[in-house]
N, C-alpha and C positions, 0 to 999 in steps of 0.2 A: 504493500500500500504506500502510495506517495505521501511524503510529509508536507508537500506543498499546500494542499487544502487545509490541513490542520494549522499550519503556520499562518496562512491567510486569515483563517477564522480568528486566531489569537490577535492578529494585527487589527482586524476589523473591530474587535471588541474594545480597542483603545480609542476608537473614534469619539472625539469630544469628551473624553473622560476627565480632562483637566480644563477648567475655565481660565486658569492662569498658568504661567510657566512655573515649573518646580525647580527650586534651587538645589544644585548638587552639593554645594558647600554654603555655610552660613555667609550671608552678605553683610558686610560692615555698613551700617547705615546710622552710625552714631553722630549726633549733632550736639554742639555745645555753643554757648554764647558767653562772651566776655564784655567787660566794661573798661573803657579807658577813662578813669576819673580825673577831673581837673579840680583844683582848689585854688582859691585866691589867697595869696600871701602878701606880706607887706611890700615885697620887691616885685610882685607880678604874679602871673598865672603859673602854677606848677602842676606836674603830673604825679599822681599818687601811685605808689607801687606796694605790693605785698611781698613778704618773704614767707614762703610756705612752712607750716609746722613740720619739723623734722620727722614726725611720726606718721605722716600721711604720704601717699605716693608723690614722687618728685619732691620730696622734702628738701627744704633749703633753697629751692629754686625761686627766682624772682618772677612774679607773675602779676596779671591783672585779676581783679575779682571776676568770678565766672563759674560756670558749671554746665552739666548736661541738661539739655532741653527735655523737660518731662512731657508726657502725653497731654495734649490739649493746650500746651503753651506755645506762644510765639517767641522768637529769639529775644525781642526787646523785653518781654515780660520776664523771661528767665534771667536776663541780665540784671534787671532791677531787683528781682527777688534775691539773687545771689549777692548782689551788692549790699543789700540790707542785712542779710544773714552774716556776711563776713566782716562788715565794718560796724555793725550794730548801730545803724542809723535808720531814720524813718522817712516816709514818703515826702514829708514837708521839706526835708533837706536836699532832695534830689530834683535837679532841673535837667530833664532828659533833652539833650540837644538834637541828636540825629543818629540814625543807623549809619554805620560806616562801611565795612567791607565783609565779604564772604570769601573764605579760602578753604581748600581741602588739603589735609595733610597727606603725606606719602602713604599713610595707612588707611585712607578713605574717610577719615572723620571730617565733617564739615564744621568750620568755626566761623561764627558770626561775631563782628565787633560793633560796639556802640559807644557813643560819646555822651558823658554827663558832666554836669558841674555839681559838686557837693557844697552845700552852704552850711556855715556854722559847724564845721567838722572839729571834733575835740580829740582826734587821734585815738579813737576807740577801735577795737577789733576783737573778733572771736578767737580766743586762744586755742580752741579745738582745731582750727584750720590755719591760723596765721601766727607766725612767730613774731613778726614785727612789721611796721609800715614806715615808709619814708617817702619823701617827695623830691623831685628834681625840676628846676625851672624849665619850662617848655622852650625857652630861648636857647638853652644849651643844646637841645636836639636839633634845633633849626640851624645852629652854627656848626654842629659836629655830625658829619656823615658817619654811618656805621661802617664797620669792616664787613665785607661780604666774601664768603668762601664757598667754593663748590665742594659738596660732600657727595660721596658715593656709598650708598648702603648696599653691601654685598651679601650674597647668599652664603651661608655657612653649610657646606655639604657634609653629610654624615659619612663616617668611615665605611659603613656597611652598604653604601649605595652601590648597586650593580653597574659600575661604570662600563663594563664590557658590553652592556646592552644598549648603550647610548652612543650615537655617532660621535666620533672624536674623543670618546671617553672623558677623562679628566680635563681634556682640552676643550670641552664643549663651551660654546659662547653663552654662558649664563648672563641674562640681562640684570643690570644693577639698577637700583632706584636712585635717580639723581635729584639732588636738592641743593638749595642755597641756604647757607647758615649766616645769620646776621648777628653782629656783635657791636654793642656800644660799650666803650671803656669809660663808663661813667663812675661817679662817686656818689654814695659810698659802696655801690655794688655794680658788678658787671651785669649788663642786661643782654641776653642772647636768646637764640632759638625763636620759637613761635612768638613770644612776647616782643622781641626786638623786631620781628618781621611786621607784625601788626602795627607796632609803633612807627616803623619806618613809613608805611603807607599812609598812616594818619598824618604824619608830618608833611609828607608830599602833598596831601590834600589841602593843606593850608598855606 
């Protein structure tokens, strides 16, 4: 007996079985939103930064307030919520200026940035997430360009990979992820990575 009719019958049963495409692997669709906070000081407008608590992921990093966008939230709502939680301020202290930029990381995460002015800020912050806060005059970033470096994120092959099954074996041309890393040699902290990149594009916009 031919297997062809049996196979055709199996294939026919697949007709319209899926209304949407099925993902073979999990799709990264993480979205986050951050705030670039400005404060008025005696010598002018300054940008406020956080140093992350050493006990949380990316501890010790310099960053802007922000976090993952929750279901039902828009990026600007997330940004304000995270700002209030991390700096212990209220709605009356926040003057939302504008939505800024959207970028994707090399790992597929979408990052939205927003601009706000904080009024009557008393240097408060949540110690659960933040180790310290500091500010730098916006004029410093206008006068000082960041250092920009090309970075190549390479694949780390395992020793037990069957190279003999791959054309050119260990010489196979694996594609690397290319990225640009931004660094500001500022005081009191070096600002780099995603924070520096978002900061750079904000400065360019003004």
